[in-house]
C-alpha positions in Angstrom: -24.7 -7.1 -22.0 -23.9 -9.6 -24.3 -21.7 -11.5 -21.4 -24.5 -11.7 -19.3 -25.8 -15.5 -20.3 -22.7 -17.0 -20.6 -21.1 -15.5 -17.7 -24.6 -16.9 -15.1 -23.9 -20.0 -17.0 -20.2 -20.8 -16.0 -20.8 -19.3 -12.3 -23.7 -22.1 -12.2 -20.4 -24.6 -13.3 -18.2 -23.3 -10.9 -20.9 -23.7 -8.4 -21.4 -27.2 -9.1 -17.9 -28.0 -8.8 -17.5 -26.2 -5.6 -20.7 -28.3 -4.1 -19.2 -31.0 -5.1 -15.6 -30.5 -3.8 -17.4 -29.5 -0.7 -15.4 -26.3 -0.2 -18.2 -24.2 0.2 -18.6 -22.7 3.5 -19.1 -18.6 5.1 -15.5 -19.5 7.3 -14.0 -22.4 6.0 -11.1 -24.1 7.9 -10.8 -26.8 5.3 -7.8 -27.6 2.6 -9.4 -25.6 0.1 -9.3 -21.7 1.3 -11.3 -18.9 -0.2 -8.5 -17.9 -2.6 -8.6 -21.4 -4.1 -12.2 -21.2 -4.1 -11.8 -18.1 -6.2 -9.2 -19.6 -8.3 -11.4 -22.1 -9.2 -13.8 -19.5 -10.3 -11.6 -17.6 -11.6 -10.6 -21.1 -14.2 -14.1 -21.1 -15.5 -14.6 -17.5 -16.3 -11.1 -17.7 -18.5 -10.6 -21.5 -19.1 -12.4 -22.9 -22.5 -11.7 -26.6 -21.3 -13.9 -27.0 -18.6 -12.0 -30.9 -18.0 -9.2 -28.8 -17.7 -10.7 -26.8 -15.3 -12.0 -29.8 -13.6 -8.3 -31.2 -13.2 -7.1 -28.2 -11.9 -9.9 -27.6 -9.4 -8.6 -31.1 -7.8 -5.0 -29.8 -7.6 -6.7 -27.5 -5.5 -7.1 -30.3 -3.1 -3.6 -30.1 -2.1 -2.8 -29.2 1.1 -0.3 -27.1 0.5 -1.0 -24.3 -2.1 1.1 -22.3 -4.4 0.6 -18.9 -2.5 1.6 -20.5 0.8 4.9 -21.6 -0.5 5.4 -18.6 -1.7 4.6 -17.0 1.3 7.2 -19.0 2.9 9.7 -18.1 1.0 9.2 -14.4 1.3 11.5 -13.5 3.3 14.8 -15.2 2.2 13.9 -13.7 -1.4 13.1 -10.4 0.0 16.7 -10.1 1.4 18.1 -11.6 -1.5 16.7 -9.2 -3.9 17.4 -6.1 -2.1 21.4 -7.6 -2.2 20.5 -7.6 -6.3 19.1 -4.3 -6.4 22.1 -2.8 -4.8 24.4 -4.8 -7.3 22.0 -3.6 -10.3 22.9 0.0 -9.1 26.9 -0.6 -9.1 26.7 -2.4 -12.4 24.0 -0.4 -14.3 19.8 -1.6 -15.3 20.7 -3.2 -18.6 23.2 -6.0 -16.8 20.8 -6.3 -14.2 17.8 -7.1 -16.1 19.9 -9.7 -18.5 21.2 -11.1 -15.6 17.5 -11.8 -14.2 16.2 -12.7 -17.7 18.6 -15.5 -17.9 18.2 -16.8 -14.7 14.5 -16.8 -15.2 14.7 -18.8 -18.7 17.4 -21.1 -16.9 14.5 -22.0 -14.1 11.9 -23.1 -16.4 11.2 -26.2 -17.8 11.8 -27.0 -21.2 8.3 -27.8 -21.7 7.4 -24.2 -21.1 10.2 -22.5 -22.9 9.0 -24.4 -25.9 5.6 -23.0 -25.1 6.5 -19.4 -24.6 8.8 -19.7 -27.8 5.4 -20.9 -30.0 3.3 -18.2 -27.9 5.6 -15.3 -29.4 5.9 -16.7 -33.2 2.0 -16.4 -33.5 0.5 -13.2 -34.5 -1.4 -11.2 -31.9 -5.3 -10.8 -33.1 -6.1 -7.0 -34.5 -8.0 -5.4 -32.4 -12.0 -4.5 -33.0 -12.5 -0.9 -34.5 -15.6 -0.7 -32.5 -14.2 -1.1 -29.2 -12.8 2.4 -30.3 -15.7 3.9 -30.8 -17.3 3.0 -27.8 -14.7 4.2 -25.9 -13.0 0.8 -25.0 -9.8 -0.4 -23.5 -6.5 0.3 -25.5 -7.7 -2.1 -28.5 -8.3 0.3 -31.1 -6.8 1.5 -34.0 -3.3 -0.4 -34.5 -0.4 -0.8 -32.6 1.0 2.6 -33.7 1.4 5.4 -31.5 -0.8 8.5 -31.5 1.8 10.8 -32.6 2.4 8.2 -36.0 0.5 8.4 -39.1 -2.9 9.5 -38.0 -1.3 13.0 -36.7 0.5 13.3 -40.2 -3.2 13.1 -41.4 -4.5 15.8 -39.0 -6.5 13.7 -37.1 -6.8 13.9 -33.5 -7.1 10.1 -32.5 -8.1 9.2 -29.5 -5.2 8.5 -26.9 -4.5 5.4 -25.8 -3.8 4.9 -21.5 -2.5 1.3 -20.0 -3.5 1.1 -15.8 -1.0 -1.9 -15.0 -1.3 -3.2 -11.3 0.1 -6.4 -10.9 0.0 -7.1 -7.4 -3.1 -8.5 -6.0 -4.0 -5.0 -3.7 -4.6 -1.4 -4.7 -7.5 -2.3 -6.9 -9.2 1.0 -5.5 -6.5 2.9 -6.8 -5.9 1.0 -10.5 -10.1 1.3 -11.1 -9.6 5.3 -9.9 -7.3 5.7 -12.7 -8.9 4.4 -14.8 -11.7 5.9 -14.5 -10.0 9.4 -14.7 -8.6 8.7 -17.6 -10.9 7.5 -18.9 -13.6 10.1 -18.3 -10.8 12.1 -19.6 -10.9 10.8 -23.1 -8.8 8.3 -23.0 -9.0 4.6 -24.3 -8.2 2.3 -21.4 -6.9 -0.7 -20.8 -6.7 -2.9 -17.4 -3.1 -5.1 -16.6 -4.5 -6.7 -13.2 -2.7 -9.2 -11.2 -3.8 -13.0 -12.2 -5.9 -13.0 -9.4 -8.0 -10.0 -9.8 -7.4 -10.3 -14.1 -10.1 -13.0 -14.0 -13.2 -13.1 -11.6 -12.2 -10.4 -9.6 -11.7 -8.2 -13.3 -15.6 -8.6 -14.3 -16.6 -7.7 -10.7 -14.4 -4.6 -10.5 -16.9 -1.8 -11.1 -19.3 -2.8 -8.9 -17.5 -5.4 -6.4 -13.5 -4.9 -5.9 -13.2 -1.3 -4.6 -11.1 -1.0 -2.1 -9.6 -4.6 -2.2 -6.1 -3.1 -0.5 -4.5 -4.9 2.0 -5.5 -3.9 5.5 -8.7 -1.6 4.6 -11.8 -4.2 3.7 -12.1 -7.7 4.7 -11.8 -10.2 2.1 -15.1 -12.0 1.5 -14.8 -15.5 2.5 -18.7 -16.1 0.8 -19.6 -17.9 -2.9 -22.8 -16.0 -2.0 -21.4 -12.7 -2.0 -19.4 -13.1 -4.8 -22.0 -14.4 -6.5 -23.4 -11.3 -5.6 -20.9 -9.1 -7.0 -21.4 -10.8 -10.6 -25.3 -9.7 -10.4 -24.2 -5.9 -9.1 -21.7 -5.8 -12.0 -24.3 -5.7 -14.5 -25.8 -2.5 -13.3 -22.5 -0.8 -12.4 -20.4 -1.1 -15.6 -18.7 2.3 -15.7 -15.6 1.4 -16.8 -15.9 0.8 -20.7 -11.9 -1.0 -21.8 -10.8 -4.3 -21.3 -8.8 -6.1 -19.1 -5.0 -8.1 -19.7 -2.9 -10.1 -18.5 0.2 -8.5 -17.3 2.4 -10.5 -18.9 1.3 -9.3 -22.2 2.1 -5.5 -21.5 5.6 -5.6 -22.2 4.9 -6.4 -26.4 1.9 -3.9 -25.9 3.8 -1.0 -24.5 4.5 0.4 -27.9 0.5 1.5 -28.5 0.3 3.3 -25.2 0.5 7.0 -25.4 0.2 6.9 -21.7 0.8 3.8 -18.7 -0.2 4.1 -15.1 1.3 2.1 -12.7 -1.2 2.2 -9.9 1.7 0.8 -7.0 4.9 1.9 -7.4 7.2 0.3 -6.8 5.7 -3.1 -6.2 6.7 -5.7 -3.8 10.4 -7.4 -3.9 8.8 -10.1 -5.6 7.1 -8.3 -8.6 10.0 -5.9 -8.9 12.3 -7.3 -11.4 9.6 -7.4 -13.5 8.5 -4.0 -12.9 12.9 -2.7 -13.2 12.1 -4.2 -16.7 9.2 -2.9 -17.7 9.6 0.2 -16.6 13.1 0.7 -18.3 11.4 -0.4 -21.6 8.7 2.2 -21.3 11.3 4.4 -20.9 12.7 4.0 -24.6 8.9 4.2 -26.5 9.7 8.0 -28.2 6.2 9.2 -27.5 5.1 7.6 -23.9 5.0 9.0 -20.7 4.5 7.1 -17.5 2.4 8.4 -14.4 3.9 6.7 -11.2 1.8 6.3 -8.3 3.8 6.0 -5.0 2.0 4.8 -1.9 5.0 4.9 0.4 7.3 7.5 -1.3 10.6 6.4 0.8 10.4 2.7 -0.1 11.2 3.8 -3.4 14.7 5.5 -2.4 15.4 1.8 -1.2 15.6 0.2 -4.5 18.3 1.5 -6.6 17.8 0.8 -10.1 14.1 2.5 -10.0 15.5 5.3 -8.1 18.2 5.8 -11.0 15.1 5.7 -13.8 12.7 8.5 -11.6 15.7 10.6 -11.3 16.7 10.5 -14.9 13.3 10.7 -16.3 11.0 12.0 -13.5 13.1 15.2 -11.6 14.3 18.4 -13.9 17.4 20.2 -13.8 16.2 23.3 -13.6 19.0 26.2 -14.7 19.8 28.8 -11.4 18.8 31.7 -13.9 15.6 30.5 -14.1 14.9 30.1 -10.9 16.4 33.3 -9.6 14.2 35.4 -12.2 16.0 35.1 -15.3 13.7 34.2 -18.7 10.7 34.9 -16.6 7.6 32.7 -17.9 9.5 30.1 -19.8 7.8 27.2 -19.3 9.6 23.9 -17.8 10.0 21.4 -20.5 8.2 17.8 -19.6 9.1 14.7 -18.0 8.5 11.5 -19.3 7.6 10.1 -16.4 5.6 11.7 -13.5 5.5 10.9 -10.1 1.9 11.5 -8.3 0.0 10.5 -5.1 -3.6 9.5 -3.3 -3.5 12.8 -1.2 -1.9 16.6 -1.4 0.5 16.0 1.5 1.7 12.8 0.4 2.6 15.1 -2.6 4.3 17.7 -0.9 6.3 14.9 1.4 7.1 12.8 -2.2 8.7 16.4 -4.2 10.8 17.3 -0.9 11.8 13.8 -0.8 13.2 13.4 -4.4 14.3 17.1 -4.7 16.3 16.8 -1.8 17.8 13.2 -3.0 18.6 14.5 -6.7 20.4 18.0 -4.9 23.7 16.3 -5.8 23.2 17.0 -9.5 25.4 19.9 -9.7 25.0 23.8 -8.1 24.2 24.9 -11.6 21.0 23.4 -11.5 18.3 22.9 -9.0 16.6 19.8 -9.1 12.5 20.3 -9.9 9.5 17.6 -10.1 5.8 17.8 -10.0 4.1 15.9 -8.1 -0.1 15.7 -8.5 -2.4 13.7 -6.4 -5.5 12.1 -7.3 -7.9 10.0 -4.4 -8.8 7.0 -5.9 -13.1 7.1 -6.4 -15.5 5.7 -8.9 -19.0 6.5 -9.3 -21.2 4.0 -7.6 -24.9 3.6 -8.6 -26.0 1.6 -5.1 -24.2 4.0 -2.9 -24.0 8.0 -4.3 -27.8 8.7 -3.6 -27.6 8.3 -0.2 -30.0 7.2 2.2 -32.6 9.0 4.1 -31.6 10.6 7.4 -33.7 8.9 9.9 -31.4 5.6 8.3 -28.4 7.0 9.7 -27.1 5.2 13.0 -24.2 4.1 14.8 -20.9 5.7 14.7 -17.5 3.5 12.8 -14.5 3.0 12.6 -13.5 1.2 9.4 -9.9 -1.0 9.3 -8.0 -4.0 10.1 -9.1 -4.7 13.9 -5.8 -4.8 15.9 -4.8 -2.5 18.7 -2.0 -0.8 16.6 -3.5 -0.2 13.2 -6.1 2.2 14.9 -5.9 5.1 18.3 -8.8 2.9 19.9 -7.8 4.4 23.1 -8.5 8.0 22.4 -12.1 6.9 20.1 -13.0 4.7 23.4 -12.3 7.4 25.9 -14.2 10.2 23.8 -17.0 7.9 23.5 -17.2 7.6 27.3 -18.2 10.8 27.7 -21.3 10.6 30.1 -22.9 12.7 27.3 -22.1 10.5 24.2 -23.0 7.3 26.3 -26.3 8.7 27.2 -27.0 9.4 23.1 -26.1 5.7 22.6 -28.1 4.7 25.1 -31.3 6.7 24.2 -31.1 6.2 20.5 -29.9 2.2 20.8 -27.0 2.5 19.1 -23.7 1.5 19.1 -19.9 2.1 18.3 -19.2 0.0 15.2 -15.7 -1.8 14.3 -15.8 -2.6 11.2 -12.8 -4.4 8.9 -11.1 -8.0 9.2 -10.0 -9.1 12.4 -7.3 -12.3 12.6 -8.3 -15.2 15.2 -5.0 -14.3 17.1 -5.2 -10.7 17.1 -5.1 -9.6 20.3 -8.1 -7.8 22.4 -8.9 -4.3 22.4 -8.8 -2.7 25.9 -12.5 -0.9 26.5 -13.5 0.8 29.4 -16.4 -1.2 30.8 -18.9 1.2 30.5 -18.5 1.7 26.9 -18.1 -2.2 26.1 -21.9 -2.4 26.1 -22.2 -0.6 23.2 -19.0 -1.3 21.1 -19.5 -4.1 18.6 -17.7 -5.8 15.9 -18.6 -6.5 12.5 -15.3 -8.5 11.2 -15.0 -10.2 7.8 -18.1 -8.0 6.4 -19.4 -9.4 2.8 -18.7 -6.9 0.1 -22.7 -5.7 0.0 -22.7 -5.5 3.4 -20.1 -3.9 4.3 -20.6 -0.6 1.9 -24.3 -0.7 3.2 -23.0 -0.1 6.8 -20.6 2.7 6.3 -23.0 4.2 3.9 -25.7 4.2 6.9 -23.1 5.0 9.7 -23.4 8.5 11.2 -20.0 9.3 10.9 -16.7 7.7 9.9 -13.8 8.1 13.1 -10.6 8.2 11.4 -8.5 7.8 14.6 -5.1 7.6 12.9 -2.5 6.1 15.2 -0.1 8.0 17.3 2.8 7.2 14.4 1.1 10.3 12.5 2.5 8.3 9.5 -1.1 9.1 8.1 -0.1 13.1 8.6 3.5 12.7 7.0 3.9 10.3 3.9 0.9 8.1 3.6 -2.6 8.0 2.7 -5.5 7.1 4.6 -7.7 4.3 3.0 -10.2 5.0 6.1 -11.0 8.8 4.4 -10.7 7.4 0.5 -13.5 4.6 1.9 -15.3 7.7 3.5 -15.4 9.7 0.5 -16.5 6.6 -1.9 -19.6 5.5 0.2 -20.5 9.5 1.4 -20.4 9.6 4.5 -18.9 12.7 6.8 -15.7 11.7 9.2 -14.7 12.6 12.7 -11.7 14.0 13.0 -8.7 16.3 14.0 -7.5 20.2 12.5 -4.1 18.2 12.0 -5.6 16.0 9.4 -7.8 18.9 7.9 -5.0 20.8 7.0 -2.9 17.4 5.6 -5.9 16.3 4.0 -6.4 20.0 2.4 -9.3 18.4 -0.3 -11.6 17.6 2.7 -14.0 20.2 3.2 -15.4 21.3 7.0 -19.5 21.0 6.0 -18.5 17.1 5.3 -17.2 16.6 8.8 -17.4 16.9 12.5 -14.1 18.2 13.4 -12.3 18.6 16.7 -9.0 20.6 18.2 -5.6 18.7 18.0 -4.8 16.3 21.1 -2.3 18.5 23.5 1.1 17.6 22.7 1.0 16.5 19.4 3.0 17.5 16.9 1.6 20.4 14.1 2.9 18.7 10.9 2.1 22.5 8.4 2.9 25.0 10.4 1.9 27.6 7.5 -1.8 26.2 8.1 -2.1 27.3 11.3 -3.4 30.7 11.5 -6.3 29.5 9.0 -7.1 26.3 11.5 -7.0 29.0 13.9 -9.6 31.2 12.2 -11.9 28.5 11.6 -11.5 26.5 15.2 -12.8 30.4 16.5 -16.2 30.2 14.0 -16.4 26.9 15.1 -16.5 27.7 19.1 -19.1 29.8 18.2 -21.4 27.6 16.4 -21.3 25.2 19.0 -22.0 28.0 22.0 -25.3 28.8 19.3 -25.7 24.7 19.5 -25.8 24.3 23.1 -28.0 27.6 23.4 -30.5 26.0 21.7 -30.3 22.4 22.9 -33.3 22.3 25.4 -35.4 23.1 22.6 -33.7 20.3 20.5 -34.6 17.9 22.8 -38.1 19.0 23.4 -38.3 18.8 19.5 -36.9 15.1 19.5 -39.3 14.0 22.0 -42.3 14.7 19.7 -40.4 13.1 16.7 -39.8 10.3 18.8 -36.3 10.5 18.8 -35.8 10.6 22.6 -37.9 9.1 25.1 -38.7 11.0 27.9 -37.7 9.4 30.8 -33.9 9.2 30.3 -33.7 12.9 29.4 -31.9 13.1 32.4 -29.2 16.0 32.4 -25.8 14.9 31.7 -22.2 16.8 31.7 -21.5 18.7 28.2 -18.3 17.8 26.5 -15.5 20.8 26.3 -16.2 22.7 23.6 -14.3 21.3 20.5 -13.3 18.1 21.8 -13.2 14.4 20.6 -16.5 13.6 22.3 -17.9 17.1 21.3 -17.3 16.2 17.4 -19.2 12.3 18.3 -22.3 14.4 20.1 -22.5 16.5 17.4 -22.8 13.7 14.6 -26.2 12.7 16.8 -27.6 15.7 15.9 -30.2 14.7 13.2 -30.3 17.4 11.0 -26.4 17.5 11.2 -25.5 14.2 10.3 -27.6 14.4 7.4 -25.7 17.5 6.2 -22.9 16.3 6.9 -23.7 13.5 4.7 -25.2 15.5 1.8 -22.0 17.6 1.7 -19.5 14.3 1.4 -21.5 13.4 -1.6 -21.0 16.6 -2.5 -17.3 16.6 -2.2 -16.6 13.0 -3.5 -18.3 14.4 -6.7 -15.8 17.4 -6.9 -12.8 15.5 -6.2 -13.9 13.2 -9.1 -13.8 16.3 -11.6 -11.0 17.2 -9.9 -9.2 13.6 -10.8 -10.7 14.3 -14.5 -8.6 17.5 -14.8 -5.5 16.2 -13.6 -5.3 13.1 -16.1 -6.5 15.3 -18.7 -4.0 18.0 -18.2 -1.0 14.6 -18.3 -3.0 13.7 -21.6 -2.4 17.1 -22.8 1.1 17.5 -21.6 1.6 13.9 -23.6 0.3 15.1 -26.5 2.8 18.3 -26.4 5.9 15.5 -25.6 4.9 13.0 -28.1 5.0 16.3 -30.7 8.5 17.3 -29.6 9.8 13.7 -29.8 8.6 13.4 -33.2 9.9 16.8 -34.2 13.0 15.7 -32.9 13.6 12.8 -34.7 11.5 12.9 -37.5 12.6 9.7 -39.1 11.9 7.6 -36.6 8.3 7.0 -36.2 6.2 5.6 -33.0 6.3 2.0 -33.4 
């Protein structure tokens, strides 16, 4: 890689400056926090003038950083944005955008305005044609659309895709979308948040997976980031380029597809995203994929809702839905929502179709919502680990009582048979995730306390190594059932990415229909819980009966298994007291099954196979979207032959 030498040179310069300012520590509580250290490294990666970078570094010692000021103003700004969004619905999107633009321009210093005007006059450099041959980025050919002069010449140009994520989270989603569309044959460019565009962008393939708020603890060690610099050199799956989100508006016409990895973004970023989406809707040949994480939020943002209803929801004539013109293909929409899990897609489809049901009695609303779990290849994880290295049960995620159902997990792990396995094998129930100093304590049964251990705020390399070697990950969804209705789980995404099976209940298997039973340890839905998918009950019942039969056979083989385990040194003879076995289909029975070395190894292998299958699914979804986009662009050109893509 040509950037290896300059990369490590800049890292050394950054390391020297950080040591000089005394800001490096594993858990620093000084005036320069972790984000400041990262910004400093970002300066060295992006700045050609080290004097300017040094001056900027000194400003990082100010006691109140810009991020902190923004955080202080956030609640008031959120309320103000809600008011302006409601006003936008009444006065129209165009007037709303014009007003926001004038407001932003009036608040900028004169020097900044002059700088922006000068940059606008400067011509953009031509992109290198070699990047197209290597499959890299959207920086290919020229800034004409894919349906322009190349289509007239009878050629099939490589389509160009942009993945846009102007927030400091959902890095896993941006990565997964970039990989899927790149694998489907598109030249991809990534537009990342300013804090991820520099240093994190260079670490993106190997180290920023699942940088999702609340799912993976942020590293606080500079050594961790330096490790990621070396790791990325061995995991370069991304062949495109990274760009500043501020350039996206001007770059729009050159892309065939724009993927919004976070839609909608937060209140602070919403005006900019609204302006961008409205402009994208005017590019004749282009289609947009909108990745929804919480569909309900979309309906609370009227300007974006109006755009989605206009460009993503079809009005299907009733004669087509009632059997008229059978076989006739529905027209393609300019925009298409997408989610990370099947049940969220079903929820989103119902939500949007119900919301747009007032379009009139002559038509029935229809919307297509594909799903793509966020996954990328990883050389260091996809090979798995030897069976004898699988140890511990794990719960990942922010360590707070309301985040997970720790009570149910602790109760199951406190069963005498599970405690006996933990004691004999000298293993633990690990809680892996970020933890605040002021977080309330978890209520853990006294008998289980010696076997519960926290791994908080791990470095990324340690986090992945730990999850890969866990016997299984407990989903431990909270009792709110939000991860079974309209939000996708980060635990399942992490488990599939590292190739580790999950311990989960039947309702989860029904909701996340892509899960495969060989890659998990299932238990029955707790009494009193609401079944969210009645259609799947028959299938669940049949599978549950089959699981019960397997459990009976396993219990018959238990005595023989103990003798074999003693020969292998897995169980000490003096600890082989008889203990009460858990009820078939219970949470505790699922945990106990994970302690079978053969079963755990087989489940890990199945989890890795599941990841490969889901990545193929993602590529197929991306490929279909690209084919539909080509059809859409051709139709747009035919409808307006005198207007060529810009």
